[in-house]
Residue, then its C-alpha position, 0 to 999 in steps of 0.5 A: h268628408t265623412d268617408l275620409a274621416v272614417k278611413h283615417n279614423t279622424k274626428l269630423i267637425l261639420g258645419t254645413t246645412g241643407h243636407n238631403e236624406n241620403q247625406l244625413a244617412t251617410i253622416n249618421e252611419a259615419a258617426k257609428n265609427i268616429a266622433i262627429v260634431k255637426a252644428m248649423n252654427f258654431s257660435v256659442g251665443i247662437n247655441i245659447l239662443l237656441k236653448l233659450t228659444q226652446d225653453i221659452a216656447a215650451t213655457l208660453d202657450e199659443s197665445f204668444d205668437i212666434e216670429i223669427l227675423e234674420m238679416h245677413h249680408k247682401h251676397k247670401v243666397d238662401a233665405p231664411s238662413g240655416t240658423a233662422i230655421g234652427l231657431g224655428e225648429a227650437a221653438a217648434a220643439g218647445r211647442k212639441t210639434a214639427l216646424s214643417k207643420i207650423a212654419k209660415w215662411y213668408r207673407n206677401g199681399i193679403t194674407g189673412e189673419r195670422k193663424s194661431g200657433e204658426i211660427g213666422f219668418a222674415s229675412l232681410r239682406g243688405g250690406k256686410v251684415v255677418g248675421e243678426h237673429s231675433i226671436i219675438f214672442a208676441g202676446e196680447s199684453e207683453r212681448i219677449e224678444l231675444g236676439h244675437i248679433a255676430y260682428s265677425r265670422e271669427l266667432f264661428a271659427k272659435g266655436a268650431i275649435r272649441a268643438a274639436i277640442w271637446s271631441e278629442n276624447k270621444t270615440n264615436g257618436l253624433y254630437d252638436m254644440m249643445d253637447v259641447l256646451e253642456i246645455r241640454 
């Protein structure tokens, strides 16, 4: 798709996740010639949740444990979802570290005590759930919970259309929904 977009000088709205290094390099190279809005989720609410997650993680110290819980329909094949990983990346960025250094992707059996600073993930699958995401900041004396529930896939299309309209006056560059929503 990037090759076709460059060939026809067309903006690209890209909503796929799980790119390897070569694919990311291709996207970055194409963005030198065309405007690309690349988002792992086009929901306005999820993107606001990403920003809030990063801001709260930056504000709280490591005495607050971070857990991310997500649920999707029974046919979803990946876990955790790209959105859950994005929320983990936002929390890790708020803590000024890489998610790969502090992620706890699952817990099973006797796992030992929770390590300070890690970000835990739990994935649930069932029914026709479009998408539910919760971020829990659990302290010794209080807990902060943020969440988002998608009732329909229509919200993703609306966000992608918003991104396409926003990109209309852009000539080139790699953007995301934070740019579209102006919430950096």
